[in-house]
C-alpha positions in Angstrom: -50.1 -129.8 16.3 -49.8 -126.1 16.9 -47.1 -124.9 19.3 -46.8 -121.5 20.9 -43.3 -120.1 21.5 -42.8 -117.2 23.9 -39.5 -115.4 23.4 -38.7 -113.1 26.3 -36.1 -110.3 26.2 -32.8 -111.0 28.0 -33.4 -108.0 30.3 -36.6 -109.5 31.7 -35.6 -112.7 33.4 -38.5 -112.4 35.9 -41.1 -112.3 33.2 -39.5 -115.4 31.6 -39.6 -117.3 34.9 -43.2 -116.1 35.5 -44.4 -117.3 32.1 -42.5 -120.6 32.5 -44.4 -121.3 35.7 -47.8 -120.3 34.2 -47.4 -122.7 31.3 -45.6 -125.5 33.2 -46.9 -128.9 32.1 -48.3 -127.6 28.8 -46.8 -129.5 25.9 -48.1 -126.9 23.4 -46.3 -123.9 24.9 -42.5 -123.2 25.2 -41.0 -120.2 27.0 -37.4 -119.3 26.3 -35.1 -116.3 27.0 -33.8 -114.6 23.8 -30.3 -116.1 23.3 -29.2 -113.9 20.4 -26.1 -111.8 20.6 -25.6 -108.3 19.2 -25.5 -108.0 15.4 -22.2 -109.1 14.1 -22.0 -106.3 11.6 -21.7 -103.6 14.2 -18.5 -101.5 14.0 -16.8 -99.9 16.9 -15.6 -96.9 14.8 -18.1 -94.6 12.9 -18.4 -94.8 9.2 -17.1 -91.9 7.0 -19.8 -89.3 6.6 -19.9 -89.7 2.8 -20.5 -93.5 3.2 -23.4 -93.0 5.6 -26.7 -93.7 4.0 -30.0 -94.8 5.4 -29.7 -98.2 6.9 -30.9 -100.7 4.4 -31.6 -103.2 7.0 -34.7 -102.5 9.1 -35.3 -104.1 12.4 -37.6 -107.1 12.2 -41.0 -107.1 13.8 -39.7 -109.6 16.4 -36.8 -107.4 17.4 -39.1 -104.4 17.6 -41.6 -106.2 19.8 -38.9 -107.6 22.1 -37.5 -104.1 22.5 -40.9 -102.5 23.3 -42.9 -105.2 24.9 -40.2 -107.5 26.3 -41.9 -110.6 24.8 -42.9 -112.1 21.5 -45.4 -114.9 21.0 -45.0 -117.1 17.9 -47.5 -119.7 16.8 -45.7 -122.5 15.1 -47.6 -125.0 13.0 
């Protein structure tokens, strides 16, 4: 059975609560607040300039949508 998962950005608790109310009682929809913490590889001090190169890791589509839209909908099968 297909299942839709709404992941809402931490900064938008009101949207998370709204969506949870709208889909209350639906067994095929789950609404959650993004629980992830900041990336573990972040450093407090800057890298040496000669070591700086283009970041090999690009943000995932989910991260980009959470940042711009505040919500991501995943269809799980």
